C-alpha positions in Angstrom: 87.0 -284.4 -15.1 84.5 -281.7 -16.5 81.6 -281.4 -14.4 77.9 -279.8 -15.6 75.7 -279.4 -12.8 71.9 -279.6 -13.7 70.5 -278.2 -10.4 71.7 -275.0 -9.3 69.6 -271.7 -7.7 72.3 -269.0 -8.5 69.8 -266.3 -6.9 68.3 -267.8 -3.6 66.0 -266.3 -1.3 66.8 -262.6 -2.9 70.6 -263.2 -2.4 73.0 -263.8 -5.5 71.4 -261.2 -8.2 74.0 -259.0 -9.2 77.2 -259.1 -11.4 79.6 -259.8 -8.2 77.7 -262.6 -7.4 77.8 -264.1 -10.9 81.5 -263.4 -10.9 81.7 -265.1 -7.5 79.3 -268.1 -8.4 81.3 -268.8 -11.8 84.6 -268.6 -10.1 83.4 -271.4 -7.2 82.2 -273.5 -10.1 85.3 -273.7 -12.5 87.5 -274.0 -9.1 85.4 -277.6 -8.8 85.8 -278.2 -12.2 82.3 -277.4 -13.1 81.8 -276.3 -17.1 78.3 -275.8 -17.2 75.4 -274.7 -14.8 71.9 -274.8 -15.2 70.0 -272.1 -13.7 66.5 -272.8 -12.1 66.0 -269.7 -10.4 64.6 -268.5 -7.2 61.8 -270.9 -7.2 60.4 -270.3 -3.6 60.9 -266.8 -2.9 57.3 -266.1 -3.7 56.0 -269.3 -1.8 54.7 -271.9 -3.6 51.9 -270.4 -5.9 53.9 -267.4 -7.3 51.8 -265.4 -9.5 52.2 -264.7 -13.4 54.1 -261.5 -12.4 56.3 -263.1 -10.2 56.9 -265.8 -12.6 58.3 -263.6 -14.9 60.6 -261.6 -12.2 62.1 -265.2 -11.1 63.0 -265.8 -14.8 64.1 -262.5 -15.7 66.7 -263.0 -13.0 67.6 -266.3 -14.1 68.3 -264.4 -17.8 70.6 -262.3 -16.2 73.0 -265.0 -15.7 72.5 -266.4 -19.0 73.4 -263.0 -20.6 76.1 -262.2 -18.3 77.7 -265.6 -19.2 75.8 -267.3 -22.0 78.5 -270.4 -22.3 78.3 -270.9 -18.6 74.8 -271.1 -17.5 71.6 -272.6 -19.1 68.4 -271.1 -17.8 65.2 -272.9 -17.1 61.4 -271.1 -17.1 59.8 -271.5 -13.9 56.3 -272.1 -14.0 53.1 -272.3 -11.6 50.9 -274.8 -13.4 47.8 -273.9 -11.5 47.8 -270.6 -13.3 46.1 -271.9 -16.4 47.6 -272.9 -20.0 47.4 -269.5 -21.6 49.9 -268.3 -18.3 52.0 -271.2 -19.0 52.2 -271.3 -23.0 52.8 -267.2 -22.6 55.7 -267.6 -20.3 57.5 -270.6 -22.0 57.2 -268.8 -25.0 58.7 -265.6 -23.5 61.4 -267.7 -21.8 62.4 -269.2 -24.8 61.9 -266.6 -27.9 63.5 -263.8 -25.4 65.9 -265.6 -23.2 67.2 -269.0 -25.2 66.0 -271.0 -21.9 66.1 -274.6 -22.7 64.1 -276.1 -19.9 61.3 -275.9 -17.1 61.7 -276.0 -13.8 58.2 -277.3 -11.6 58.4 -276.5 -7.5 55.7 -277.7 -5.9 52.7 -275.5 -6.9 50.8 -278.9 -7.9 51.5 -282.4 -8.0 53.1 -284.1 -11.2 49.9 -286.4 -11.5 47.6 -282.9 -12.0 45.5 -282.2 -15.4 46.9 -278.6 -14.9 50.6 -280.3 -16.1 49.0 -281.0 -19.8 49.8 -277.3 -21.1 53.2 -277.8 -19.4 54.2 -280.8 -21.3 52.6 -279.7 -24.4 54.7 -276.8 -24.6 57.9 -278.6 -23.5 57.5 -280.6 -26.7 56.4 -278.0 -28.6 59.9 -276.0 -27.7 61.8 -279.3 -27.3 62.4 -278.2 -23.5 63.5 -280.6 -21.0 61.3 -280.5 -17.7 62.9 -280.8 -14.4 60.0 -282.1 -11.5 60.9 -281.4 -8.0 60.5 -284.7 -6.2 60.6 -286.0 -2.9 59.4 -289.2 -1.2 56.2 -288.4 0.5 56.4 -291.3 2.9 58.5 -288.8 4.8 56.8 -285.4 4.5 53.4 -286.0 3.5 52.9 -283.3 1.6 51.6 -285.4 -1.4 48.7 -282.8 -2.8 51.2 -280.2 -3.9 54.5 -282.4 -3.7 55.2 -285.0 -6.1 56.4 -288.6 -4.7 58.7 -290.4 -7.3 55.8 -292.2 -8.4 53.7 -289.1 -9.3 57.1 -288.0 -11.6 57.4 -291.3 -12.8 53.6 -291.5 -13.9 54.4 -287.8 -15.5 56.8 -289.4 -17.6 55.0 -292.6 -18.5 51.9 -290.1 -19.8 54.5 -288.0 -22.0 57.1 -290.5 -23.0 58.6 -288.0 -26.0 59.5 -285.2 -23.1 62.9 -285.6 -21.4 62.2 -285.5 -17.6 64.7 -284.9 -14.7 63.4 -286.3 -11.4 65.4 -284.2 -9.0 66.6 -285.3 -5.7 68.2 -288.9 -5.7 68.5 -288.6 -2.2 65.3 -287.7 -1.8 63.6 -289.9 -3.5 65.8 -292.8 -1.9 65.8 -296.4 -3.4 61.9 -296.3 -4.0 62.4 -293.3 -6.5 65.2 -295.6 -8.4 62.6 -298.3 -8.8 59.7 -296.1 -9.9 62.2 -294.8 -12.8 63.1 -298.5 -14.1 61.7 -298.9 -17.9 61.0 -295.1 -18.2 63.9 -294.3 -20.9 63.0 -290.6 -20.9 62.9 -290.0 -16.9 66.7 -289.3 -15.8 67.6 -288.5 -12.0 69.8 -285.9 -10.6 72.1 -286.4 -8.0 70.7 -283.5 -5.9 68.8 -283.6 -2.6 70.2 -283.8 1.4 73.4 -285.4 2.5 74.7 -288.3 0.6 73.9 -291.7 1.4 76.2 -294.6 1.2 75.6 -297.1 -1.8 72.6 -295.2 -3.5 74.2 -294.1 -6.3 75.4 -297.3 -7.1 71.7 -298.6 -6.8 70.9 -296.2 -8.9 73.3 -297.5 -11.4 72.9 -300.9 -11.4 68.9 -300.5 -12.0 68.8 -297.6 -14.1 72.3 -297.4 -16.0 75.0 -294.8 -15.4 73.3 -293.0 -18.8 70.0 -291.9 -16.8 71.9 -290.1 -13.9 72.9 -286.7 -13.8 74.9 -284.6 -11.4 73.0 -282.1 -9.6 73.8 -280.0 -6.5 71.5 -277.7 -5.5 74.0 -275.0 -4.9 73.9 -273.2 -3.1 71.8 -275.3 -0.5 74.6 -278.0 -0.7 78.1 -277.5 -0.8 79.7 -278.5 -4.2 83.0 -280.4 -2.8 80.5 -282.6 -0.8 78.2 -283.3 -3.9 80.9 -283.9 -6.5 82.8 -285.8 -3.6 79.6 -288.7 -3.5 80.4 -289.0 -7.1 84.2 -289.4 -7.2 84.0 -291.2 -3.8 81.7 -294.0 -5.1 83.2 -297.4 -6.6 81.9 -296.6 -9.9 84.3 -296.6 -12.9 85.7 -293.2 -14.2 83.7 -294.0 -17.5 80.3 -294.3 -15.7 81.4 -290.9 -13.3 82.2 -289.2 -16.7 78.7 -290.2 -18.0 77.1 -288.7 -15.0 78.9 -285.6 -14.0 79.4 -284.2 -17.6 78.4 -286.5 -20.7 74.7 -287.3 -20.4 73.8 -283.8 -19.4 75.8 -282.6 -22.3 74.1 -285.0 -24.6 70.7 -284.1 -23.3 71.0 -280.5 -24.0 72.7 -281.4 -27.3 75.9 -279.7 -26.3 79.4 -280.3 -27.7 81.4 -282.6 -24.8 
């Protein structure tokens, strides 16, 4: 079964930015059946509030991977929305027109409810991009001023129904995160985030349908065999597993299956 991983960080805390590192990562992925990866960048290397220049450096590193392996990596543009509309618009346009990026990655510079998200979503709409929003239940870590709770990411999707949004970290969002996504067809959830928990994937499919779940590993933070195993070891049908592991992402990015 071919696999499409929508949540990876090929460069992580300065490590991994050489051609040799890229070859090893691609070999690792292919050994596990992964046909494509979304490269999200070294998003926290400069802390939670990177400058415009730091965002450019993060994105230029991601662009190396899409240049070296254009049929394997899909680049996402790392942004700090608090820098303002002009900085957001310029960096998104640069990432799309110069590097061919297909999405936007948002980490913990701000909460997804904040007004500074409006230019981000306008840029996503203009360029036809997917938005991946870092999300984690704030009942656990209590940092909602800049971390987005599932309710915040769901509100973002409700405000912008014409922009496809990925709520990152199924395990981190938990059962409440699944329920927040009900009735929002533009909101997907990726399967990354902490160690697998029994039944949560089945619960997500039961409430959202297999068509709203995307496989994500959070590589290199998590081991691929474990993150793939949580799908293959579930009670889902082969057809549902195929959707989650590959076909949903291929459809989202308008790629041939």
